[in-house]
C-alpha positions in Angstrom: 115.7 156.9 -123.5 113.4 154.2 -122.1 110.9 156.8 -121.0 111.0 158.5 -124.4 110.4 155.2 -126.2 107.5 154.4 -123.9 106.0 157.8 -124.6 106.3 157.3 -128.3 104.7 153.9 -128.1 101.9 155.3 -126.0 101.3 158.1 -128.5 101.3 155.5 -131.4 98.8 153.4 -129.5 96.5 156.4 -128.8 96.8 157.4 -132.4 95.8 154.0 -133.6 92.9 154.0 -131.2 91.7 157.3 -132.5 92.2 156.2 -136.1 90.1 153.1 -135.6 87.1 155.3 -134.9 83.8 154.2 -133.4 82.6 150.6 -133.5 80.5 150.0 -136.6 76.8 149.2 -136.2 74.7 146.7 -138.1 70.9 147.1 -138.0 68.2 144.7 -139.2 64.6 145.7 -139.7 61.5 143.9 -138.7 58.5 142.4 -140.5 57.0 144.5 -143.3 59.8 147.0 -143.1 62.8 147.7 -145.3 66.4 148.7 -144.8 66.0 152.4 -145.7 62.5 153.5 -144.8 63.0 157.2 -143.7 60.4 156.7 -141.0 62.1 153.7 -139.5 65.6 152.2 -140.3 66.6 155.3 -142.3 65.7 157.4 -139.3 67.6 155.2 -136.9 70.7 155.3 -139.1 70.5 159.1 -139.3 70.2 159.7 -135.5 73.0 157.2 -134.7 75.3 159.0 -137.3 74.3 162.3 -135.8 75.2 161.3 -132.2 78.3 159.2 -133.1 80.3 161.2 -135.7 82.2 158.9 -138.1 80.4 155.7 -137.3 79.8 153.2 -140.1 76.1 152.0 -140.0 75.0 149.1 -142.2 71.3 148.7 -142.5 70.7 145.2 -143.9 68.8 144.8 -147.1 67.6 141.3 -148.2 67.1 141.5 -151.9 68.1 143.8 -154.8 65.5 146.5 -154.0 63.3 147.8 -151.2 60.2 146.0 -152.4 62.1 142.7 -152.3 63.5 143.5 -148.9 60.0 144.1 -147.5 58.5 141.0 -149.2 61.4 138.8 -148.0 60.6 139.7 -144.4 57.4 137.7 -144.9 58.3 135.0 -147.4 62.1 134.3 -147.5 63.2 131.4 -145.3 64.8 132.8 -142.2 67.8 130.4 -142.4 68.5 131.7 -146.0 68.2 135.3 -144.8 70.7 134.7 -142.0 73.0 132.9 -144.4 72.9 135.8 -146.8 73.6 138.3 -144.0 76.5 136.3 -142.8 78.0 136.6 -146.3 77.3 140.3 -146.4 79.1 140.9 -143.1 82.1 138.7 -143.9 82.6 140.6 -147.2 82.3 144.1 -145.6 85.8 145.5 -144.9 84.4 148.0 -142.4 83.4 145.2 -140.1 86.5 143.0 -140.0 87.5 144.3 -136.5 84.0 143.6 -135.0 80.7 145.4 -134.8 77.7 146.1 -132.7 74.3 144.8 -133.8 70.8 146.2 -133.3 67.7 144.2 -134.4 64.2 145.5 -134.5 61.3 143.0 -133.9 62.0 139.8 -135.8 65.4 141.3 -136.8 66.4 140.8 -133.1 66.2 137.0 -133.2 67.6 137.0 -136.7 70.7 138.8 -135.5 71.0 136.5 -132.6 71.1 133.6 -135.1 73.9 135.5 -136.8 75.8 135.7 -133.5 75.4 132.0 -132.9 76.1 130.8 -136.4 78.6 133.3 -137.8 81.3 134.4 -135.3 83.5 136.1 -138.0 83.5 139.1 -138.0 82.8 139.1 -134.3 79.5 140.7 -133.0 80.5 142.6 -129.8 77.1 143.7 -128.4 73.6 142.7 -129.5 70.6 145.0 -128.8 67.3 143.3 -129.5 64.5 145.9 -129.7 61.2 144.0 -129.3 62.7 140.7 -130.7 60.6 137.6 -130.0 63.3 135.2 -128.7 60.9 132.5 -127.6 58.7 133.0 -130.6 55.1 134.0 -130.8 51.8 132.3 -130.3 49.4 134.9 -131.8 49.4 137.4 -134.6 47.3 140.3 -133.3 48.1 142.8 -135.9 50.5 143.9 -138.6 52.7 146.9 -139.3 52.2 149.5 -141.9 50.2 148.7 -145.0 50.5 144.9 -144.7 47.1 144.0 -143.2 46.0 141.9 -146.2 49.2 139.9 -146.0 48.6 139.4 -142.3 45.1 138.1 -142.8 46.5 135.5 -145.1 49.3 134.6 -142.7 46.8 134.1 -139.8 44.8 131.7 -141.9 47.9 129.9 -143.0 49.3 129.6 -139.4 45.9 128.3 -138.2 45.8 125.6 -140.9 49.3 124.2 -140.3 52.2 126.2 -139.0 54.4 123.2 -138.8 53.8 121.6 -142.2 57.0 121.6 -144.4 55.6 123.9 -147.1 54.5 126.5 -144.6 57.8 126.3 -142.6 59.9 126.7 -145.8 58.0 129.7 -147.2 56.5 131.7 -144.3 58.9 133.5 -142.0 56.5 134.0 -139.2 55.8 130.2 -139.1 59.5 129.7 -138.5 59.2 131.4 -135.1 55.7 130.2 -134.3 55.8 128.5 -130.9 52.7 126.7 -129.9 52.8 125.9 -126.2 50.0 123.3 -126.7 52.0 121.5 -129.3 55.5 121.6 -127.9 56.5 118.3 -129.5 55.4 119.4 -133.0 57.3 122.7 -132.5 60.5 121.0 -131.4 60.4 118.5 -134.2 59.2 120.7 -137.1 60.3 124.3 -136.4 63.1 124.9 -138.9 64.5 128.1 -137.4 63.6 129.0 -133.8 63.7 125.5 -132.4 67.2 125.2 -133.8 68.7 128.4 -132.5 67.0 127.8 -129.1 68.6 124.4 -128.8 65.3 122.5 -128.6 66.6 119.4 -130.4 69.9 119.0 -128.7 72.9 121.1 -127.7 75.1 122.7 -130.4 78.1 123.8 -128.4 79.2 126.2 -131.1 76.0 128.1 -130.8 76.4 128.3 -127.0 80.1 129.4 -127.3 79.4 132.0 -129.9 76.5 133.6 -128.0 78.5 133.7 -124.8 81.2 135.6 -126.6 79.0 138.7 -126.6 80.0 141.5 -124.2 76.3 142.4 -123.7 73.0 141.0 -124.9 70.4 143.7 -124.4 66.7 142.9 -124.6 64.1 145.6 -124.9 60.5 144.8 -124.1 57.6 147.2 -124.9 55.4 147.3 -121.9 52.2 148.1 -123.8 52.9 145.8 -126.8 49.8 144.8 -128.8 51.7 143.1 -131.6 53.8 140.4 -129.9 52.0 137.6 -128.2 53.2 137.0 -125.6 55.2 140.2 -125.0 57.4 138.5 -122.4 59.1 136.7 -125.4 60.9 140.0 -125.9 62.7 139.2 -122.6 63.2 135.5 -123.5 60.2 134.4 -121.4 57.2 132.4 -122.6 54.1 130.5 -121.6 54.3 128.0 -118.9 54.5 124.6 -120.7 51.2 123.0 -121.7 49.0 126.0 -121.6 48.6 129.5 -123.1 47.6 131.8 -120.3 50.3 131.9 -117.6 53.7 133.2 -118.6 57.1 132.6 -116.9 60.3 134.7 -117.1 63.5 133.4 -118.8 64.9 132.4 -115.4 62.2 129.8 -114.9 62.4 128.2 -118.4 64.2 124.9 -119.0 66.4 126.7 -121.5 67.8 128.8 -118.7 67.8 126.2 -115.8 69.6 123.7 -118.1 71.7 126.5 -119.5 71.4 125.0 -123.0 72.4 128.4 -124.6 74.7 129.8 -122.0 72.1 132.4 -120.9 72.3 131.5 -117.2 76.1 131.9 -117.2 75.8 135.2 -119.1 73.2 136.4 -116.7 75.4 135.7 -113.7 78.3 137.5 -115.4 76.1 140.6 -115.9 76.0 140.2 -119.7 72.2 140.1 -120.0 70.4 143.5 -119.8 66.6 143.6 -119.6 65.1 147.0 -120.5 61.4 148.0 -120.4 60.0 151.0 -122.2 56.4 152.3 -122.1 54.6 152.1 -125.4 53.4 149.8 -128.1 55.6 147.7 -130.3 58.6 149.7 -131.6 57.2 152.9 -130.2 59.9 154.9 -128.4 61.1 158.5 -128.2 64.3 159.8 -129.7 65.3 160.9 -126.2 64.8 157.4 -124.8 67.0 156.0 -127.6 69.7 158.4 -126.9 69.8 158.0 -123.2 69.1 154.2 -123.0 70.5 152.5 -126.0 73.2 154.7 -127.4 75.6 154.1 -124.4 75.8 150.4 -125.5 77.2 151.6 -128.9 79.9 153.9 -127.5 
């Protein structure tokens, strides 16, 4: 009788496991893109659904339509965007048991902010595809048809990236990291300096990030858009200059373990992946063989 009961319980457990289905996936696009572009996020959603039957994929949209979604990637305060996404995730019944997250370019650090600030529902694995986790100090070029916007952004950043008006209304200024003006950055950056613990330790941020099973960072080895590219692996310029870069493990953020990254690294939770190609250029085969295993 005991053996029969155990077998029934095992069968129920297996049935529940099967009924639960694959872990949902949340994706967040980058600058100048939108949730449902068939050449970018729409394509990613399609190939994930093709390879993982039954998976629920939420491609985040910030605004009421695709034009607003694209414009908000330039002009809507990143903190407001993160707050809105946290609300979307909390209200989505598909995500209540937890989800994996995949952010592309600036969507990578935005989803990291979600992990740090909004632990419910729980983010299980975070995949950052070209995300600039130590920010940028340069704006070489722009995606798609946004070159006129980028010309204006460059001029604005040169004039005063850390002024209140620019910080409040220009997304790229909110992760602008000037290694020659570290004090200005730490004091006035309203987004990146906060999530990178530059003004003190928020233990909740640290605890929430460390709850991830894996934090995967993809760097594009021929990147001409992100400056410096090592920011995609959480590295940055050596303090006080803008020529020599150092890896994450040599930064004070890591040595002082202000965000828990050192402990995560020692536990095998940090994954550093490199892929040949320019920013966000990768093959479908590479995506299947390299990133898909983290979603299954």
